[in-house]
N, C-alpha and C positions, 0 to 999 in steps of 0.2 A: 504494500500500500504506500502511495506517495505521500510524503509529509508536506503539509502546507507551510509555506514561508510566512513567518510572522511579519506583518506590515508595520512600518514605522508610522507615527501619526501623520507625517508629511505625505507618505504614500497613500494613506487612507484618504486624506484631504484631496489629493490629486485625483483619485478614483471618483470621489464624490463630485468634484468640479466637472470632470468629463461626463459623468452621468447627467448632471444638470445641463451642461452645454448641449448634449444630445437631445434634450427635451426643450430646447430653445429658452432656457431660463434667462431672465432679464437681470442685468446689473449684479452679477455674481461678485461677492466680496469675500475675501479670506482674511480673517484676523488671527494672528498668532497671539494667544492670551496666556501662554505658559508661564510668563513672568508676572502676570496680573492676577491669575486665579488658579485654584486647584481643581476647578470644574473640568477642564479639558485643556488640550494644547492649542486646538484650533476651533474657531467658530466659522462656519460657512453660512453666508446669508445670500438668499436669492429671491427673486419674485417671479410670479406667473400672472397671466392676464385673467384667468378664470379658474373656477373650482376644479374642473377636469384636468387642466394643465398642472395646477399645483399638486394634485394627487398623483398624476403621472410622473412628475418630477420626484416626489417622495418614493414612489414605487421603484423608479429607475435607480435611485441612490441605494435603497435597501437591497435591491437585486444585485447591483454591481459589487457592493461591499460583501454581501452574503456569498457570492461566488468566490470571493477572495478569502473567505473564511472568517469574516468579521460580522458578528451578529449584532443587531440593534438591541441595546439594553432596554430602551423604552421609547415609545413614540406618543405624542400628544397632538390632538387637534385634527386628526385625519378626516373625520366625518364632516366637520364644518369647513375645513380647508381654508380658513382665513389665515392661520398660522400653524404650520405643521412643524413640530420639533422632533428630530430624530437624534437620539443619544447613542453614540457608539463609544462612549467612555473617553477615548482620546480626542475625538472630534464630536462636535455637536452641529447638526445641520438645521438651519432655520429657513423654512420656505414660506413666504408670505404671498397674499394677494397684494396688489399695489397699495391699496388704501391702508391696510394694517401695517405694512412696512413703514410707511410714512408716519403713522400714528405712534408706533412703538420705538422707531428710530434706534435700533440696537447699535448701529455704527457710532452714534453719539454717546450712548450709555457706556459702550466698551471702547471709547476712543483711546484709552491707555494701552490697548492692545496694538500690535504692530500690523499695519496693513501689508499683506503679502501679495505680490504678483503671482497668479497661479502658475506661471511658467517656472517660478523658483521652487516649486514643490517637487519637481522631478529629481 
């Protein structure tokens, strides 16, 4: 039986970003929060234009990381799809509809985190 490679938090974030890009996510932001919080190493924030797209983005991230052997510890908000939170321990993915993203403004709340260009995750 083949042993799965354990992914680094950056590799996990990279897979999540690619899955979001595949579903045409809007304004993907990656925040490195490892020096700011013990919650996770990365927050990934993205938006979708409607409920179906937001749910499809969440499904794509969960499936992509699941194939890599990373299981979602918890998820919140899937049925309403205003703000879906996917907790993979080392990374937390926040997928919003556009209105709720503006309202909650996580980028401002977590501004002490370092904004990372997704190309740096490789």
